[in-house]
C-alpha positions in Angstrom: -0.3 13.6 34.3 1.0 11.3 31.5 1.7 7.8 31.9 5.2 6.4 31.0 3.4 3.9 28.8 1.5 6.5 26.6 4.3 7.0 24.1 4.6 3.2 23.5 0.9 2.8 23.2 0.9 5.7 20.6 3.7 3.9 18.6 1.6 0.6 18.7 -1.4 2.6 17.6 0.7 4.0 14.6 2.0 0.6 13.7 -1.5 -1.0 14.0 -3.1 1.6 11.8 -0.3 0.9 9.0 -1.2 -2.9 9.5 -4.9 -2.2 9.2 -4.4 -0.3 5.9 -2.2 -3.0 4.6 -5.2 -5.5 5.4 -7.8 -3.3 3.8 -5.6 -3.1 0.6 -5.0 -6.8 0.4 -8.6 -7.8 1.1 -9.7 -5.0 -1.4 -7.3 -6.3 -4.1 -8.7 -9.9 -3.5 -12.2 -8.6 -3.5 -11.7 -7.0 -7.0 -9.9 -9.8 -8.4 -11.9 -12.8 -7.1 -15.4 -11.6 -6.1 -15.7 -8.9 -8.9 -13.6 -10.8 -11.4 -11.5 -7.8 -12.3 -8.3 -9.2 -14.0 -5.2 -7.4 -12.4 -2.7 -5.9 -14.8 1.1 -6.3 -14.6 1.4 -3.2 -12.4 -1.2 -4.6 -10.1 0.6 -7.8 -9.5 3.8 -5.8 -8.8 2.0 -3.7 -6.2 0.4 -6.9 -4.7 3.9 -8.4 -4.4 5.0 -5.3 -2.1 1.4 -5.1 -0.3 0.7 -8.6 0.7 3.9 -9.2 3.0 3.1 -6.2 4.9 0.2 -7.8 6.4 2.7 -10.2 8.1 5.7 -8.1 8.8 3.6 -5.3 10.5 1.6 -7.9 12.4 4.8 -9.5 13.8 6.0 -6.0 14.8 2.8 -5.6 16.9 3.2 -8.4 19.4 5.3 -7.2 21.3 5.9 -3.6 19.7 9.2 -4.1 17.6 10.7 -1.3 16.3 12.6 -3.0 13.6 9.1 -3.7 12.0 9.7 -0.3 10.1 13.2 -1.4 9.1 11.7 -4.3 7.4 8.6 -3.0 6.1 9.5 0.4 4.9 11.4 -0.8 2.0 8.5 -2.8 0.7 6.0 0.2 1.2 8.5 2.5 -0.7 8.8 0.0 -3.7 5.2 -0.4 -3.7 4.6 3.3 -3.7 7.0 3.7 -6.6 5.1 1.2 -8.8 1.7 2.8 -7.6 3.1 6.1 -8.8 4.1 4.7 -12.0 0.8 2.9 -12.4 -1.0 6.3 -12.0 1.2 8.1 -14.5 0.5 5.2 -16.9 -3.3 5.2 -16.1 -3.6 9.0 -16.6 -1.6 8.9 -19.8 1.4 10.9 -18.5 3.7 8.2 -19.6 3.8 7.5 -23.5 2.1 4.4 -24.6 5.5 2.9 -25.9 6.9 3.0 -22.5 3.9 1.3 -20.7 4.7 -2.4 -19.6 1.1 -3.4 -20.3 1.0 -4.3 -23.9 -0.2 -7.8 -23.7 -3.0 -9.1 -21.5 -4.9 -6.6 -19.4 -4.4 -3.1 -20.0 -2.9 -0.9 -17.3 -5.2 1.8 -18.2 -8.5 -0.3 -17.9 -11.1 1.6 -15.9 -12.9 -0.8 -13.6 -14.3 1.5 -10.9 -14.4 5.3 -10.4 -15.7 6.0 -6.8 -17.0 9.5 -6.4 -16.0 10.0 -10.0 -12.3 9.9 -9.5 -11.1 7.2 -7.1 -9.7 4.5 -9.4 -7.9 1.3 -8.3 -4.5 2.6 -9.1 -5.2 5.8 -7.2 -6.5 3.9 -4.2 -3.3 2.0 -4.3 -1.3 5.1 -4.4 -3.3 6.5 -1.5 -3.0 3.3 0.6 0.8 3.2 0.2 1.3 6.8 0.8 -0.6 6.7 4.1 1.4 3.6 5.3 4.7 5.4 4.2 3.7 8.5 6.2 2.8 6.2 9.2 5.9 4.3 9.1 8.3 7.4 8.8 6.4 9.0 11.7 7.0 5.9 13.7 10.6 5.9 12.8 11.2 9.2 13.8 9.4 8.7 17.1 11.5 5.6 18.0 14.9 7.0 17.0 
């Protein structure tokens, strides 16, 4: 027999997972820049602008569970996902060099890490934003 509270607990778990991924992304970006001394490029800064507030907006939506957290967080996630997608297109040289925003300072195609031979910082960002997007869309469909 299922409890009446079970759907609410599942919704909370979905939002908590999205919050946890945003925390991991935030701490990871700070680790790379502050501990490993990897200078972020322009596109990395834009992704951080969209990622860091998610830690707060998603946390506020957890206690108590607030369905409006999706409404406030999803635009940030989608904007971050678009920047992360663009960053990957730049990183893998799909976008021509003349259309790249990183002409001065740190290059947007700088390779700092390649985990398992293919996971780069731009790809990790895209994966993180993609998972958070999927979780928030799932939650939005469940609460409507």
